[in-house]
C-alpha positions in Angstrom: 9.2 -15.3 8.7 10.8 -17.6 6.1 14.5 -17.2 5.0 15.0 -14.8 1.9 16.4 -17.8 0.2 12.9 -19.8 0.4 10.3 -17.6 1.0 7.0 -19.0 0.8 4.3 -17.6 -1.6 0.5 -18.8 -1.6 -1.1 -18.5 -5.5 -5.0 -18.2 -5.2 -6.6 -18.6 -9.0 -9.9 -17.2 -9.6 -10.0 -17.8 -13.5 -9.9 -15.1 -16.3 -8.0 -15.2 -19.3 -4.9 -16.3 -18.0 -6.5 -19.3 -17.3 -8.6 -19.5 -20.4 -7.9 -22.1 -23.3 -9.8 -23.7 -26.1 -10.9 -27.3 -25.5 -10.2 -28.1 -29.1 -8.3 -26.9 -31.9 -11.3 -25.9 -33.7 -13.3 -24.3 -31.1 -14.2 -20.7 -31.4 -13.3 -18.7 -28.2 -11.8 -19.2 -24.8 -13.1 -20.3 -21.5 -11.6 -20.6 -17.9 -10.1 -24.2 -18.0 -6.5 -24.1 -16.7 -6.2 -24.7 -13.0 -3.1 -22.8 -10.8 -0.8 -25.8 -10.9 -1.0 -25.6 -14.8 -0.3 -21.7 -14.8 2.6 -22.2 -12.5 4.2 -25.0 -14.8 3.7 -22.5 -17.8 6.5 -20.1 -15.7 10.3 -21.6 -16.2 12.2 -21.6 -13.0 9.4 -20.0 -11.0 9.8 -22.3 -8.1 13.3 -21.0 -8.0 12.0 -17.7 -6.9 10.0 -18.8 -3.8 8.1 -22.0 -2.6 4.9 -22.1 -4.3 1.8 -23.5 -2.7 -1.5 -23.1 -5.1 -5.2 -23.2 -4.5 -7.9 -23.1 -6.9 -10.7 -20.6 -5.5 -12.8 -20.2 -8.4 -12.3 -21.0 -12.2 -14.7 -18.1 -13.9 -14.3 -14.8 -16.0 -13.3 -11.6 -14.1 -17.0 -10.9 -15.0 -19.0 -13.4 -13.3 -16.9 -12.9 -9.8 -19.0 -11.7 -7.0 -19.0 -9.7 -3.7 -19.3 -13.3 -2.2 -16.3 -14.5 -4.1 -14.0 -11.1 -3.2 -15.6 -11.7 0.9 -14.2 -15.3 0.6 -10.5 -14.4 -0.7 -10.7 -11.9 2.3 -11.0 -14.3 4.8 -8.7 -16.7 3.3 -6.0 -14.2 3.1 -6.5 -13.3 6.8 -5.9 -17.5 7.2 -3.0 -17.5 5.1 -1.2 -14.6 7.0 -1.8 -16.2 10.4 -0.3 -19.4 8.8 2.8 -17.4 8.3 3.1 -17.2 4.4 5.4 -14.8 3.0 3.1 -13.2 0.5 0.3 -14.0 -1.8 -0.6 -13.8 -5.2 -4.5 -13.6 -6.5 -4.9 -14.2 -10.5 -8.3 -13.7 -12.2 -9.9 -11.6 -15.3 -8.9 -8.3 -15.7 -12.4 -7.3 -16.3 -12.7 -6.7 -12.9 -9.4 -6.7 -11.2 -8.9 -3.2 -9.9 -12.4 -3.4 -8.5 -11.4 -6.8 -6.5 -8.1 -5.2 -5.9 -9.9 -2.4 -3.8 -12.3 -4.2 -2.1 -9.8 -6.7 -0.9 -7.8 -3.6 0.1 -10.6 -2.5 2.3 -11.0 -5.7 3.7 -7.7 -7.4 4.3 -5.5 -5.0 6.5 -2.8 -7.3 7.2 0.9 -6.7 6.3 1.9 -9.6 4.2 2.3 -8.4 0.6 -1.1 -9.1 -1.5 -0.6 -8.8 -5.2 -3.3 -9.2 -8.0 -2.4 -10.2 -12.0 -3.9 -11.6 -15.0 -3.2 -11.5 -18.3 -4.7 -9.9 -21.6 -4.0 -12.5 -23.9 -4.8 -16.2 -23.5 -1.9 -19.0 -23.1 -2.6 -20.3 -26.4 -2.0 -16.6 -28.4 1.2 -15.8 -29.4 2.8 -13.3 -27.1 1.1 -14.5 -24.1 1.7 -12.2 -21.3 -0.1 -14.4 -18.4 3.5 -16.4 -17.5 5.5 -12.8 -17.2 2.7 -11.4 -14.9 2.7 -14.3 -12.9 6.7 -14.1 -12.5 6.5 -10.6 -11.9 3.8 -10.7 -9.2 5.3 -13.7 -7.5 8.6 -11.6 -7.3 6.6 -8.8 -5.6 4.9 -11.1 -3.2 7.7 -12.7 -2.3 9.7 -9.4 -1.5 10.3 -7.8 1.8 9.8 -4.4 -0.1 6.5 -5.1 -0.5 5.3 -5.7 3.1 3.0 -3.1 4.3 2.0 -1.6 1.1 -1.7 -3.1 0.9 -3.1 -4.9 -2.0 -1.3 -4.1 -5.3 -1.6 -4.8 -8.8 1.2 -5.9 -10.8 1.2 -5.8 -14.4 3.6 -5.5 -17.0 6.5 -5.3 -14.5 4.6 -2.2 -12.8 3.4 -2.0 -9.6 0.3 -0.3 -8.8 -1.5 0.9 -5.4 -5.2 -0.6 -5.4 -6.7 2.3 -4.3 -5.6 4.1 -7.8 -5.1 1.3 -10.2 -7.5 1.2 -13.3 -8.1 -0.5 -16.5 -7.3 1.9 -19.3 -7.3 -0.4 -22.3 -9.5 -3.0 -23.1 -6.9 -5.3 -25.3 -3.6 -3.7 -24.8 -0.9 -5.9 -22.5 -0.3 -2.4 -20.6 -4.0 -2.6 -19.6 -3.5 -1.1 -16.4 -2.4 2.8 -14.9 -2.8 4.8 -12.4 -3.9 8.3 -13.8 -3.5 10.4 -10.9 -0.3 8.9 -9.3 1.6 6.8 -11.8 2.9 3.2 -10.7 4.5 3.1 -7.4 7.3 1.0 -8.7 8.8 -1.4 -11.3 9.8 -4.8 -11.0 13.8 -4.6 -12.7 15.5 -7.8 -13.0 13.4 -9.6 -10.8 14.0 -7.0 -8.2 11.3 -5.0 -6.6 12.0 -1.2 -7.1 9.7 1.2 -5.2 9.4 5.0 -6.3 7.0 6.0 -3.4 5.3 4.4 -0.5 1.3 5.2 -0.9 -0.8 6.2 1.8 -3.3 3.6 2.6 -6.6 4.9 3.5 -8.6 3.3 6.5 -10.3 -0.2 5.8 -13.4 -1.3 7.0 -13.6 -1.9 10.9 -16.3 -4.7 10.9 -14.8 -7.7 9.3 -17.2 -8.7 6.3 -18.6 -12.5 5.8 -18.7 -14.3 2.9 -22.0 -15.5 4.2 -23.3 -12.0 5.0 -26.2 -10.0 3.6 -24.7 -7.7 1.3 -26.5 -4.3 0.6 -27.4 -3.0 -3.2 -25.4 -0.4 -4.8 -25.7 0.5 -8.2 -24.1 3.4 -10.4 -25.7 5.7 -12.5 -24.3 7.8 -15.0 -24.9 11.2 -16.2 -25.2 11.9 -19.9 -26.1 14.3 -22.5 -29.8 15.0 -22.4 -30.8 12.4 -20.1 -33.7 13.4 -17.7 -33.1 11.4 -14.9 -36.3 9.1 -15.5 -34.0 6.3 -14.1 -33.5 7.7 -10.7 -37.6 7.2 -10.0 -38.1 4.3 -7.3 -34.5 3.5 -6.5 -35.1 4.3 -2.8 -37.3 1.4 -2.9 -34.9 -1.1 -4.9 -31.3 0.2 -3.8 -29.5 0.5 0.0 -27.1 3.3 -1.8 -26.0 5.1 -4.8 -23.3 6.6 -6.7 -23.8 9.1 -9.1 -21.0 9.0 -12.2 -21.4 13.0 -12.8 -20.3 15.2 -15.2 -16.7 16.4 -14.9 -16.3 17.9 -11.4 -19.6 16.7 -10.1 -22.5 18.0 -11.9 -25.4 16.7 -13.4 -28.6 17.9 -15.4 -30.5 20.3 -13.4 -33.9 18.3 -14.1 -32.0 15.3 -11.6 -31.8 17.5 -8.7 -35.2 17.1 -7.3 -35.0 13.5 -7.7 -31.7 13.1 -5.8 -32.3 15.4 -3.1 -35.6 12.9 -2.5 -33.1 9.8 -2.6 -30.4 11.3 -0.5 -32.9 11.9 2.3 -33.6 8.0 2.1 -30.4 6.2 0.9 -26.7 7.3 1.0 -26.0 8.7 -2.7 -22.2 9.5 -3.5 -21.2 12.0 -5.7 -18.4 11.4 -8.2 -16.9 12.0 -11.4 -17.4 10.0 -14.6 -14.1 11.2 -15.8 -12.1 8.4 -13.9 -9.5 11.0 -12.9 -9.4 14.0 -10.9 -11.6 14.8 -8.2 -15.3 16.2 -7.7 -14.9 19.6 -6.4 -17.0 21.3 -3.4 -17.7 24.9 -3.7 -16.5 26.4 -7.2 -19.7 26.1 -9.1 -23.1 26.8 -7.6 -25.8 26.3 -10.3 -28.5 23.9 -10.1 -26.8 20.7 -10.6 -23.2 21.7 -9.6 -21.4 20.1 -6.9 -22.0 22.6 -4.4 -25.8 22.5 -5.0 -26.1 18.4 -4.9 -24.0 18.3 -1.5 -26.6 20.7 -0.4 -29.1 18.5 -1.0 -27.7 15.9 1.1 -25.3 14.1 -1.6 -21.8 12.9 -0.4 -18.7 13.9 -1.8 -16.9 11.0 -3.2 -13.6 12.9 -3.8 -11.3 11.4 -5.9 -12.6 7.7 -6.1 -13.7 6.6 -9.2 -17.5 6.1 -9.6 -16.7 2.1 -9.3 -14.5 2.2 -6.2 -16.9 4.6 -4.9 -19.4 1.9 -4.8 -17.2 -0.8 -3.3 -16.5 1.6 -0.4 -20.2 2.2 -0.1 -21.2 -1.5 -0.5 -18.6 -2.5 2.3 -19.8 0.0 4.6 -23.4 -0.9 4.1 -23.0 -4.4 4.7 -21.0 -3.8 7.9 -23.4 -1.9 9.0 -22.1 1.8 9.5 -24.3 4.8 9.3 -24.4 7.9 7.5 -21.9 9.5 9.6 -19.5 6.6 9.2 -20.1 6.4 5.6 -19.5 10.4 5.0 -16.3 9.9 7.2 -15.0 7.1 5.2 -15.4 9.0 2.1 -14.0 12.0 3.5 -10.8 9.8 4.3 -10.2 8.9 1.0 -9.8 12.4 -1.0 
């Protein structure tokens, strides 16, 4: 471990709005162009907070990141931790930041702080938030208080656990929140102040390789008047399915037969499309209710939102987990 005065932080960059600029003054729209060195140089005094080492991993919008990209980052985290860095910051686009954070938290289980951040406003925009977010992320990554927290997201001086964080606004600089729990801490005058230490659910026992053969898992949303036609034939195209159901875990009654057949072939996980709160287990009993669906073989996603449930299911299928192990993993996330 390095001394408190000169702690070493690795910054891995993946692109995103924080790294986007126009090629020329007259060009409309921005695309990822800035390297990690440019991001670091835009934060005055950042090198006084820690010894910064920068690696450019990808230079893409958040919407274009892949499972393979995240698995490669997870491998790099393990290698960086073994080399003795005190903390790691990952910058990326905010479109998929909450998903990357959750998946990395499943794949990387070491004690070294891992902090994800990004920006809502490009660097050339008045009030660009990237430099402040990067500074707060480095403060967090270099703090001993952030050890053993798992992966966290730092945005607008708030610290959020990967398990609970959501992007809740399309344009606000305070776009990230944890609807069920609130932030676990804040950065105040450069210091990490934790309010709670979150429980960290179990990760994936079998490490994933970026060269692996990932499973195909998708999310299907329930909607008013939907007859479930999109469920037909999914057992031949998918390895797993997440249902983003109404409210506490309900779907139209016309879906139930199709879902029962699917659940006999592939894991089907039941979640709530609301993004907050948990699916129930035994409150309702009508056709298409949570108890009816679980009686037909669906797996409860508990309080995981549909997108995080998809990642947990994907990771277990890719790691070769059987149905019992998958059900146990979801039970451990409640």
